[in-house]
Structure formats: C-alpha cells, structure tokens
C-alpha positions as CSV (number, residue, x, y, z in Angstrom):
1,M,23.7,-11.0,-15.1
2,V,20.9,-9.5,-13.1
3,K,18.0,-7.1,-13.8
4,L,15.2,-5.6,-11.8
5,K,12.2,-7.9,-11.3
6,S,9.3,-6.9,-13.5
7,E,7.2,-5.7,-10.6
8,V,10.0,-3.7,-9.1
9,K,10.4,-0.1,-10.4
10,G,13.2,0.8,-8.0
11,F,14.6,0.3,-4.5
12,I,16.7,2.1,-1.9
13,Y,19.9,0.3,-1.1
14,D,21.9,1.1,2.0
15,T,25.6,1.1,0.9
16,C,26.9,1.3,4.5
17,Y,25.1,-1.8,5.8
18,G,24.6,-3.6,2.4
19,Q,20.8,-4.1,2.5
20,V,17.7,-3.2,0.6
21,K,15.8,-0.6,2.7
22,K,12.6,0.0,0.6
23,V,11.1,-1.4,-2.5
24,F,9.0,0.6,-5.0
25,N,6.4,-1.1,-7.3
26,S,5.6,2.2,-8.9
27,L,7.6,5.5,-9.2
28,T,6.9,8.7,-11.0
29,E,9.6,11.1,-12.1
30,Q,8.6,13.5,-9.4
31,E,8.8,10.9,-6.7
32,V,12.3,10.0,-7.9
33,K,13.4,13.6,-7.6
34,T,11.9,13.9,-4.2
35,I,13.5,10.7,-2.9
36,N,16.9,11.7,-4.3
37,R,16.7,15.0,-2.4
38,V,16.1,13.3,1.0
39,L,18.3,10.3,0.8
40,S,21.2,10.0,3.3
41,E,24.7,9.9,1.9
42,D,24.8,6.1,2.5
43,D,21.6,5.4,0.6
44,M,21.2,4.9,-3.2
45,L,18.0,4.9,-5.2
46,I,18.3,2.3,-7.9
47,T,15.7,2.5,-10.7
48,E,17.6,1.3,-13.8
49,S,18.7,-2.2,-14.7
50,D,21.7,-0.9,-16.7
51,D,24.0,-0.3,-13.8
52,L,23.1,-3.3,-11.7
53,N,25.8,-5.6,-13.0
54,E,28.5,-3.0,-12.2
55,L,27.1,-2.4,-8.7
56,F,26.4,-6.0,-7.7
57,E,28.6,-8.7,-8.9
58,F,26.8,-12.0,-9.1
59,E,28.6,-14.7,-11.1
60,T,25.8,-17.2,-10.9
61,E,22.1,-17.5,-10.3
62,E,22.8,-19.6,-7.2
63,R,24.7,-16.7,-5.6
64,L,21.9,-14.3,-6.2
65,K,19.4,-16.8,-4.6
66,N,21.6,-17.1,-1.6
67,D,22.2,-13.4,-1.2
68,T,21.9,-12.1,2.4
69,E,21.4,-8.4,1.5
70,S,17.8,-9.0,0.3
71,L,18.9,-8.3,-3.3
72,N,17.2,-11.5,-4.4
73,E,13.9,-9.8,-3.5
74,V,14.4,-7.1,-6.1
75,L,16.7,-8.7,-8.7
76,E,16.4,-11.7,-11.0
77,W,19.0,-13.6,-12.9
78,C,19.0,-13.2,-16.7
79,E,21.4,-14.8,-19.2
80,Q,21.9,-11.6,-21.3
C-alpha cells in the first residue's frame, strides 16, 4: 500500500502522460478550490491518501521505488 509522504500535502498528476507535474508542500482549502478550477481535463489534484491505492497499483515497495512516473517522489510504501 502507498500513502503521501509526510512533507507532501498534494500533487498534480497528468493522467494522459502518466507523470507528476507539480508537488505541494502546503495547501489551503482556498488553494485547492482554485487549483481544481483551472486544471486541464487530463490533470488531477491529489490531496488525500485514501484513494491512492485505487489510483496507483503498486504490489511491492520495490515497484514503487522503480516507478518512472515520479510517483516515488510523492508516495511512500506502508504496510497497512
């Protein structure tokens, strides 16, 4: 299973090209609303760890470490 790294409060993920576009170390509720209004249809703002395991299927910590979409910069492996 994966979760957001403790210093990462959110990130923009390009679903078309499969890559992390921007990382946020702090986010206010107002900033989240503003970002969501201006995102392209291919981009997704991810701020919650709850949906990560449904969106990104990593079976092992090794697969996360070897990820080529930069997800290993924003996600960390957790056992539960």
